C-alpha positions as CSV (number, residue, x, y, z in Angstrom):
1,M,36.8,5.5,-12.8
2,Y,35.8,9.0,-12.1
3,A,33.1,10.7,-10.1
4,T,31.1,12.8,-12.6
5,H,28.7,14.6,-10.3
6,R,28.3,15.5,-6.7
7,V,24.7,14.5,-5.6
8,T,22.8,16.5,-3.0
9,D,19.5,16.2,-1.2
10,N,16.8,18.9,-1.3
11,D,18.7,20.9,1.4
12,Y,21.9,20.8,-0.8
13,N,23.7,18.4,1.6
14,T,26.0,16.0,-0.3
15,I,24.7,12.5,0.0
16,G,26.8,10.8,-2.6
17,F,28.4,10.9,-6.1
18,M,27.6,9.7,-9.6
19,L,30.1,7.1,-10.8
20,G,29.3,7.1,-14.5
21,N,25.6,6.3,-14.6
22,E,25.5,4.8,-11.1
23,F,24.7,6.6,-7.8
24,C,27.1,5.8,-5.0
25,P,26.1,7.0,-1.5
26,N,28.7,8.6,0.8
27,Y,28.9,5.6,3.1
28,A,29.9,3.3,0.1
29,I,32.6,5.6,-1.2
30,P,35.4,4.3,1.2
31,D,34.9,0.8,-0.2
32,E,35.3,2.1,-3.8
33,I,37.9,4.8,-3.2
34,C,40.8,2.8,-4.6
35,S,39.2,2.8,-8.0
36,I,37.9,6.4,-8.0
37,D,40.6,8.7,-9.3
38,N,39.2,12.1,-8.4
39,L,38.0,11.4,-4.8
40,T,39.9,10.8,-1.5
41,V,38.8,9.9,1.9
42,E,40.3,11.6,5.0
43,K,41.1,9.8,8.2
44,S,38.1,11.6,9.7
45,G,35.9,9.9,7.0
46,E,35.3,13.2,5.1
47,I,35.2,12.8,1.3
48,K,37.4,15.2,-0.6
49,V,36.9,16.1,-4.3
50,N,40.2,16.7,-6.2
51,Q,38.4,18.9,-8.7
52,E,35.2,20.9,-8.7
53,L,32.2,18.7,-9.9
54,P,28.9,19.7,-11.2
55,V,26.1,19.4,-8.6
56,I,22.9,17.6,-9.2
57,E,20.0,16.8,-6.8
58,Y,19.3,13.2,-6.1
59,I,15.6,13.7,-7.1
60,E,16.8,15.0,-10.5
61,I,19.2,12.2,-11.4
62,I,17.3,9.3,-9.9
63,N,13.6,10.0,-9.3
64,K,12.9,12.0,-12.4
65,R,14.9,9.6,-14.6
66,I,13.0,6.6,-13.3
67,Y,9.7,8.4,-13.5
68,A,10.3,9.4,-17.2
69,Q,11.1,5.8,-18.0
70,L,7.9,4.6,-16.3
71,E,5.9,7.1,-18.2
72,E,7.5,6.1,-21.5
73,E,6.8,2.4,-20.9
74,N,3.3,3.0,-19.3
75,P,1.8,6.2,-20.8
76,F,-1.7,5.7,-19.5
77,Y,-3.0,8.1,-16.9
78,R,-4.9,6.2,-14.3
79,D,-7.5,7.7,-11.9
80,I,-5.9,6.0,-9.0
81,Q,-3.2,8.7,-9.1
82,E,-5.8,11.2,-7.8
83,E,-6.7,8.9,-4.9
84,L,-3.1,8.3,-4.0
85,A,-2.5,12.1,-4.0
86,E,-5.5,12.5,-1.7
87,W,-4.1,9.9,0.7
88,K,-0.7,11.6,0.7
89,N,-2.2,15.0,1.4
90,D,-4.3,13.8,4.3
91,S,-2.2,14.8,7.4
92,Q,-3.8,11.9,9.4
93,H,-3.2,9.2,6.9
94,V,-2.2,5.7,7.9
95,V,-0.6,2.9,5.9
96,L,-2.2,2.5,2.5
97,Q,-3.1,-0.9,1.1
98,L,-3.5,-0.9,-2.7
99,E,-5.7,-3.8,-3.7
100,G,-6.2,-5.2,-7.2
101,T,-5.7,-8.4,-9.1
102,R,-2.7,-9.5,-11.1
103,Q,-1.6,-7.4,-14.1
104,V,-3.9,-4.4,-13.5
105,G,-0.9,-2.1,-12.9
106,K,-0.6,-1.8,-9.1
107,T,3.2,-1.7,-9.0
108,T,3.6,0.6,-12.0
109,E,1.1,3.1,-10.7
110,L,2.6,3.1,-7.2
111,Q,6.1,3.6,-8.6
112,K,5.0,6.4,-10.8
113,F,3.3,8.1,-7.9
114,A,6.3,7.6,-5.6
115,Y,9.0,8.8,-8.0
116,K,7.0,11.9,-8.9
117,N,6.0,12.9,-5.3
118,Y,8.8,11.8,-2.9
119,E,12.5,12.5,-2.5
120,Y,13.4,9.0,-1.4
121,V,11.7,5.8,-2.6
122,I,12.4,2.5,-1.0
123,Y,10.8,-0.2,-3.1
124,I,10.8,-3.7,-1.6
125,N,9.5,-6.7,-3.5
126,I,8.9,-9.5,-1.0
127,A,8.9,-12.2,-3.7
128,N,12.5,-11.5,-4.8
129,D,14.1,-9.1,-2.2
130,K,17.9,-9.3,-2.5
131,Y,18.7,-7.3,0.7
132,D,16.8,-9.2,3.4
133,F,14.0,-6.9,4.4
134,M,12.8,-9.5,6.8
135,K,15.9,-8.8,8.9
136,V,14.5,-5.3,9.4
137,L,11.2,-6.7,10.7
138,K,12.9,-9.1,13.1
139,S,15.3,-6.5,14.5
140,P,14.5,-5.3,18.0
141,R,15.4,-1.8,16.7
142,M,13.5,-1.5,13.5
143,L,14.7,2.0,12.7
144,S,18.4,1.0,12.7
145,G,17.4,-2.1,10.8
146,M,16.0,0.0,8.0
147,E,19.1,2.2,8.0
148,A,21.2,-1.0,7.5
149,Y,18.8,-2.2,4.8
150,C,19.3,1.0,2.8
151,K,23.0,0.6,3.0
152,R,22.8,-3.0,1.8
153,A,20.6,-1.8,-1.1
154,L,23.0,1.1,-1.9
155,L,20.2,3.7,-1.3
156,P,20.8,7.0,0.3
157,E,20.9,7.0,4.1
158,F,17.4,6.4,5.5
159,V,15.5,9.6,6.2
160,N,12.6,8.9,8.5
161,D,10.1,11.6,7.4
162,R,7.4,12.2,4.9
163,N,9.7,12.9,2.1
164,T,10.4,9.2,2.1
165,I,8.0,6.4,1.0
166,I,8.4,2.7,1.6
167,I,6.5,0.5,-0.9
168,I,6.2,-3.2,0.1
169,D,5.1,-5.2,-2.9
170,E,3.9,-8.9,-3.1
171,I,3.2,-8.7,0.6
172,Q,1.0,-11.8,0.3
173,N,4.2,-13.8,0.2
174,S,5.0,-13.1,3.9
175,K,2.6,-13.3,6.8
176,D,5.5,-11.9,9.0
177,A,5.7,-8.8,6.8
178,Y,1.9,-8.3,6.8
179,N,1.6,-8.9,10.5
180,S,4.3,-6.2,11.1
181,I,2.4,-3.4,9.5
182,R,1.2,-2.0,12.8
183,D,4.8,-2.1,14.2
184,M,6.1,-0.3,11.1
185,D,3.5,2.3,11.3
186,S,4.4,3.1,14.9
187,V,8.2,3.2,14.3
188,F,8.4,5.0,10.9
189,Q,7.4,8.5,10.3
190,C,7.7,8.1,6.5
191,D,4.8,7.0,4.3
192,I,4.1,3.3,3.8
193,V,2.2,1.5,1.1
194,V,1.7,-2.2,0.9
195,T,0.3,-4.1,-2.1
196,G,0.0,-7.5,-3.6
197,S,-2.3,-9.8,-5.6
198,Y,-4.9,-12.2,-4.1
199,L,-4.9,-10.3,-0.8
200,G,-8.6,-11.3,-0.2
201,R,-7.5,-14.9,-0.2
202,I,-4.6,-14.6,2.2
203,L,-6.4,-12.3,4.6
204,G,-8.9,-15.0,5.2
205,N,-6.0,-17.1,6.6
206,E,-5.8,-17.2,10.4
207,N,-2.0,-16.7,10.2
208,F,-2.6,-13.2,8.8
209,F,-3.5,-10.4,11.3
210,L,-5.6,-7.6,9.9
211,P,-4.3,-4.4,11.6
212,A,-7.6,-2.6,12.0
213,G,-7.3,1.2,12.2
214,T,-3.7,1.1,10.8
215,I,-4.7,0.5,7.2
216,E,-6.9,2.3,4.7
217,T,-7.5,0.7,1.3
218,R,-7.8,1.8,-2.3
219,Q,-8.6,-0.5,-5.3
220,L,-7.2,-0.6,-8.8
221,F,-9.1,-2.2,-11.6
222,T,-8.3,-2.7,-15.3
223,L,-8.7,0.5,-17.3
224,S,-12.3,1.9,-17.2
225,F,-13.8,3.1,-20.4
226,R,-13.1,6.7,-19.4
227,E,-9.4,5.9,-18.8
228,F,-9.4,4.2,-22.2
229,C,-10.9,7.3,-23.8
230,K,-8.2,9.4,-22.2
231,I,-5.6,7.5,-24.2
232,F,-7.2,8.8,-27.4
233,K,-7.8,12.2,-25.9
234,K,-11.6,11.7,-25.9
235,D,-12.3,11.7,-22.2
236,G,-13.4,15.3,-22.3
237,L,-15.9,14.5,-25.0
238,L,-17.2,11.6,-22.9
239,D,-17.7,13.9,-19.9
240,R,-19.7,16.5,-21.8
241,I,-21.6,14.6,-24.5
242,N,-25.3,15.0,-24.2
243,L,-27.0,11.8,-23.0
244,Y,-30.2,12.3,-25.0
245,G,-29.0,12.8,-28.6
246,E,-28.4,16.6,-28.7
247,S,-24.7,16.5,-29.5
248,S,-23.3,16.2,-33.0
249,E,-23.5,12.9,-34.9
250,D,-19.7,12.9,-35.2
251,S,-19.3,13.1,-31.4
252,Y,-21.4,10.0,-30.8
253,A,-19.7,8.2,-33.7
254,D,-16.2,8.9,-32.2
255,L,-17.2,7.5,-28.8
256,E,-19.0,4.5,-30.3
257,R,-15.9,3.5,-32.3
258,L,-13.9,3.6,-29.1
259,Y,-16.6,1.6,-27.3
260,D,-16.5,-1.1,-30.1
261,L,-12.7,-1.3,-29.6
262,Y,-12.8,-1.4,-25.8
263,I,-15.2,-4.3,-25.6
264,K,-12.8,-6.3,-27.7
265,T,-9.5,-5.4,-26.0
266,G,-10.8,-4.8,-22.4
267,G,-8.8,-2.8,-20.0
268,Y,-5.7,-4.9,-19.0
269,P,-2.8,-2.4,-19.5
270,E,-0.6,-4.9,-21.4
271,V,-3.5,-5.8,-23.7
272,V,-4.2,-2.2,-24.5
273,K,-0.5,-1.5,-25.1
274,R,-0.3,-4.5,-27.5
275,Y,-3.2,-3.0,-29.5
276,L,-1.6,0.4,-29.7
277,Q,1.6,-1.2,-31.0
278,S,-0.1,-3.5,-33.5
279,N,-3.7,-2.6,-34.2
280,D,-4.3,-6.3,-34.1
281,I,-7.0,-7.8,-31.9
282,E,-5.6,-11.3,-32.4
283,L,-2.3,-10.3,-30.8
284,C,-4.3,-8.8,-27.9
285,Y,-5.9,-12.2,-27.4
286,E,-2.5,-13.8,-27.2
287,V,-1.8,-11.5,-24.2
288,I,-5.1,-12.5,-22.6
289,D,-4.3,-16.2,-23.2
290,K,-1.0,-15.8,-21.4
291,L,-2.7,-13.9,-18.6
292,L,-5.1,-16.8,-18.0
293,K,-2.3,-19.3,-18.1
294,T,-0.6,-17.1,-15.4
295,F,-3.7,-17.3,-13.2
296,K,-3.8,-21.0,-13.6
297,E,-0.1,-21.5,-12.7
298,E,-0.3,-19.2,-9.7
299,S,-3.4,-21.1,-8.5
300,R,-1.1,-24.1,-7.9
301,N,0.2,-22.1,-4.9
302,Y,-3.2,-21.9,-3.3
303,F,-4.9,-25.2,-4.2
304,S,-3.9,-28.4,-2.4
305,S,-3.8,-30.7,-5.5
306,P,-3.3,-30.7,-9.3
307,R,-7.0,-31.8,-9.5
308,D,-8.1,-28.5,-8.0
309,V,-6.2,-26.6,-10.6
310,E,-7.9,-28.5,-13.4
311,I,-11.3,-27.9,-11.8
312,F,-10.5,-24.2,-11.6
313,E,-9.8,-24.0,-15.3
314,S,-13.0,-26.0,-16.2
315,V,-15.2,-23.8,-14.0
316,Y,-14.4,-20.5,-15.7
317,R,-15.1,-22.0,-19.1
318,E,-18.4,-23.5,-17.9
319,A,-19.3,-20.2,-16.3
320,L,-19.2,-18.5,-19.7
321,K,-21.8,-21.1,-20.9
322,E,-23.9,-20.5,-17.9
323,M,-23.9,-16.8,-18.4
324,C,-25.1,-17.2,-21.9
325,N,-27.7,-19.9,-21.3
326,E,-29.3,-18.9,-18.0
327,K,-33.1,-18.8,-18.3
328,K,-34.2,-15.2,-17.7
329,G,-36.4,-14.5,-14.7
330,T,-35.2,-17.4,-12.5
331,G,-32.4,-15.9,-10.4
332,N,-31.4,-19.5,-9.5
333,N,-28.4,-20.3,-7.4
334,I,-25.3,-19.7,-9.4
335,L,-23.2,-22.3,-7.6
336,E,-25.7,-25.1,-8.3
337,R,-25.9,-24.1,-12.0
338,V,-22.1,-24.1,-12.5
339,T,-21.7,-27.3,-10.6
340,S,-24.3,-29.0,-12.8
341,L,-22.6,-27.7,-16.0
342,T,-19.1,-28.7,-14.9
343,K,-20.3,-32.2,-14.0
344,R,-22.0,-32.6,-17.3
345,N,-19.3,-31.2,-19.5
346,T,-16.0,-32.5,-18.1
347,D,-14.4,-35.8,-17.4
348,L,-13.9,-34.8,-13.8
349,I,-16.0,-36.2,-11.0
350,V,-16.6,-33.1,-8.9
351,N,-18.6,-32.1,-5.9
352,K,-20.2,-28.8,-4.8
353,N,-17.5,-27.9,-2.4
354,E,-14.8,-28.2,-5.0
355,I,-16.7,-26.0,-7.4
356,A,-17.3,-23.5,-4.6
357,N,-13.6,-23.4,-3.9
358,A,-12.8,-22.9,-7.6
359,M,-15.3,-20.1,-7.9
360,M,-14.0,-18.4,-4.8
361,W,-10.5,-18.5,-6.4
362,L,-11.9,-17.0,-9.6
363,Q,-13.0,-14.0,-7.6
364,Y,-9.6,-13.6,-5.9
365,T,-7.9,-13.8,-9.3
366,G,-10.2,-11.1,-10.6
367,I,-11.5,-13.2,-13.5
368,I,-15.1,-13.0,-12.2
369,S,-17.2,-10.8,-9.9
370,T,-20.7,-11.5,-8.5
371,C,-23.9,-9.6,-8.9
372,D,-26.6,-9.7,-6.2
373,L,-30.4,-10.3,-6.7
374,A,-32.8,-7.6,-5.6
375,L,-36.3,-9.2,-5.5
376,Q,-38.9,-7.0,-7.4
377,G,-36.4,-4.1,-7.5
378,D,-36.4,-3.9,-3.7
379,L,-32.8,-3.1,-2.7
380,R,-33.7,-3.9,0.9
381,N,-34.5,-7.5,-0.1
382,I,-31.3,-8.9,-1.5
383,I,-29.9,-12.4,-2.1
384,P,-26.1,-12.0,-2.5
385,S,-23.9,-13.5,-5.3
386,R,-26.7,-14.8,-7.5
387,R,-25.0,-14.1,-10.9
388,L,-21.5,-14.1,-12.3
389,Y,-19.8,-11.6,-14.6
390,F,-16.3,-11.6,-16.0
391,S,-14.4,-8.6,-14.7
392,D,-13.1,-7.5,-18.1
393,C,-14.7,-7.3,-21.5
394,G,-11.5,-8.4,-23.2
395,L,-11.6,-11.7,-21.3
396,V,-15.2,-12.3,-22.5
397,S,-14.4,-11.4,-26.0
398,Y,-11.3,-13.7,-26.0
399,L,-13.3,-16.6,-24.6
400,A,-16.2,-15.8,-27.0
401,S,-13.7,-15.9,-30.0
402,K,-13.0,-19.6,-29.1
403,S,-16.6,-20.5,-28.2
404,T,-19.3,-22.4,-30.3
405,L,-22.1,-20.7,-28.3
406,D,-24.8,-18.7,-30.0
407,E,-23.3,-15.5,-31.3
408,S,-26.2,-13.2,-30.3
409,A,-26.1,-14.6,-26.7
410,L,-22.3,-13.8,-26.6
411,R,-22.9,-10.3,-27.9
412,G,-25.5,-9.8,-25.2
413,L,-23.1,-11.1,-22.6
414,I,-20.4,-8.8,-23.7
415,T,-22.8,-5.8,-23.5
416,E,-23.9,-6.8,-20.0
417,T,-20.3,-7.4,-18.9
418,F,-19.4,-3.8,-19.9
419,I,-22.4,-2.3,-18.0
420,F,-21.8,-4.4,-14.9
421,N,-18.1,-3.5,-14.6
422,E,-18.7,0.2,-15.2
423,L,-21.4,0.2,-12.5
424,Y,-19.4,-2.0,-10.2
425,R,-16.6,0.6,-10.0
426,L,-19.1,3.1,-8.6
427,F,-19.3,1.0,-5.4
428,K,-15.5,0.7,-4.9
429,V,-14.4,4.4,-4.8
430,R,-13.7,6.2,-1.5
431,Y,-16.9,6.5,0.5
432,S,-17.0,10.3,0.5
433,K,-17.0,10.2,-3.3
434,R,-19.5,7.5,-3.9
435,K,-22.6,8.3,-6.0
436,V,-24.4,5.2,-5.0
437,R,-25.9,3.5,-2.0
438,G,-25.6,-0.2,-1.1
439,D,-22.7,-2.7,-1.4
440,N,-22.9,-4.2,-4.9
441,V,-24.6,-4.1,-8.3
442,C,-27.9,-5.9,-8.4
443,F,-30.2,-7.4,-11.0
444,S,-33.9,-8.1,-10.3
445,T,-36.7,-10.5,-11.1
446,Y,-40.5,-10.4,-11.0
447,E,-42.4,-13.4,-12.2
448,K,-41.0,-14.3,-15.6
449,Y,-39.3,-10.9,-16.1
450,E,-35.8,-10.0,-15.3
451,L,-34.2,-6.5,-15.2
452,D,-30.5,-6.4,-16.0
453,F,-29.4,-4.0,-13.3
454,V,-30.9,-2.0,-10.4
455,I,-28.9,0.7,-8.6
456,M,-29.7,3.4,-6.1
457,S,-28.2,6.9,-6.4
458,K,-26.9,8.7,-3.3
459,D,-30.1,10.8,-3.5
460,R,-32.1,7.5,-3.2
461,V,-33.4,7.4,-6.8
462,V,-33.7,3.8,-7.9
463,Y,-32.6,3.3,-11.5
464,G,-33.5,0.2,-13.5
465,I,-31.0,-0.3,-16.3
466,E,-31.5,-2.6,-19.3
467,G,-28.6,-3.1,-21.7
468,K,-29.3,-3.7,-25.3
469,T,-27.6,-4.2,-28.6
470,L,-29.4,-2.3,-31.3
471,K,-32.2,-4.8,-31.4
472,G,-34.8,-5.9,-28.8
473,A,-37.5,-4.2,-26.9
474,P,-37.0,-3.5,-23.1
475,T,-40.0,-5.4,-22.0
476,S,-38.9,-6.1,-18.5
477,L,-37.9,-2.5,-17.9
478,K,-41.4,-1.4,-18.9
479,I,-43.0,-3.9,-16.4
480,F,-40.7,-2.6,-13.6
481,V,-41.6,1.0,-14.4
482,D,-45.4,0.2,-14.6
483,K,-45.3,-1.7,-11.3
484,H,-43.4,1.2,-9.6
485,F,-40.6,-1.1,-8.6
486,I,-38.1,1.5,-9.8
487,D,-38.1,5.3,-10.0
488,K,-36.5,5.7,-13.4
489,G,-36.0,3.4,-16.3
490,I,-32.9,3.6,-18.5
491,V,-32.0,1.7,-21.7
492,A,-28.3,1.7,-22.4
493,K,-27.3,0.8,-26.0
494,P,-24.9,2.1,-28.7
495,T,-27.1,5.0,-29.9
496,P,-27.1,8.7,-29.3
497,G,-29.9,8.3,-26.7
498,G,-33.2,10.1,-26.3
499,R,-36.1,10.9,-23.9
500,G,-39.1,8.7,-23.7
501,D,-42.5,8.6,-21.9
502,T,-41.8,5.5,-19.9
503,F,-38.0,5.3,-20.0
504,D,-35.0,7.2,-21.4
505,T,-32.2,5.8,-23.6
506,I,-28.6,6.8,-23.1
507,P,-25.4,5.9,-25.0
508,I,-24.1,2.7,-23.4
509,Y,-20.6,4.0,-23.0
510,T,-21.9,6.7,-20.5
511,V,-23.5,4.2,-18.2
512,G,-20.9,4.3,-15.5
513,C,-19.0,7.5,-15.8
514,R,-22.1,9.7,-16.1
515,F,-24.2,8.2,-13.4
516,P,-26.7,9.5,-12.2
517,Y,-28.1,10.5,-15.5
518,D,-29.0,14.1,-15.4
């Protein structure tokens, strides 16, 4: 075996050698020296090269290679990269917690960011760590413990500065790791990111200590429609298209075709990749089916009995029926409605607490989100969690493809699901960049009328938004405008849009990314 390259850090110090395609740090060379023909180790420990070797920087041979592979396998550009860069460039930043449910791309996006922006990347997956990171946390000298960990993992010697990033993945699997965040932040000068699925669930556990002031959070969702358009190089068109019908017909047609595709595939990265590979929606639904099965299997770790798992699966299927069949204008309690449906349509004898537990887990898995009720358009008079929406259009389209429910009701639900999720994202960005006021998307009721969505801009303009397929008059929206419950009425549907006396119409695919509607 021969050393093929001498590997240096950014300051041109030799930190190891390439043995074929593998990096071997200096400290590991003595253990391998008998099998390396062109290196020797002096008694002093100095490594001598028997012949001149080409020099390559560690960041070139390792980081850029891994980054290129990540880009090839996951070519989508996600907006979270901008938020990660802002966090890194903030000189006062603390530990970052990236939240997001299973399969939205948290690990991929963190690794792409790390290998592009740091010299040294220490990635630790708590679920299958081979080098005993917990030993680091239990060590009375955490710094030397991390140095030992890097040696066990055959990484370069630990450099405790901001050219190094530590990523701790699947942190929900260890309360000791999560509870050590504050200690790590005080000892390490390098950047630290923690992530994992279902963090909302585990942080409600008394065994997990939330280190207030030590963590700032960012959230990653499935691909937004704008991120989806970027794949097809249409994001610029989406950003500039006129909201009121004054752009070219071809421009609206291009975006409407992408919208029609997006509401079928949704935004889970693996689903979108499957479509790009196959152009087959049915194969996309196979990926979604596997995703739902994964959610069900993982729920076994959080529920106390197999019965709870079966209730969980029943509830999300009954929730779809409830969303389609709810009588408009009622705003009735969602828990009571789903409980009633589940009791009526399954063989299980269930109670309200069991359904509540299952619905809470649905939120943690990211299958559903809740929408609040604003009475008579008043965003000061809110009843929380009064309606459910699936958090991805692809999930709804997949479930709809298996459902015997009324087709027009399902189309309407998919339309509302798209609008809800595009608006919901507006509330989850960093506070300084938010364009909205309040905590959540709302719908509203007045007598027998119901308005799909009510949302207040940062400038305190209250928008009422009604989503439509091509058919149907926005009766409720007109009532809310006439009663002065809202400041501005908007109909969102798949048309070029236009101005009106009572309300305006905008292309539905602009409803989130172009808010507020100038």
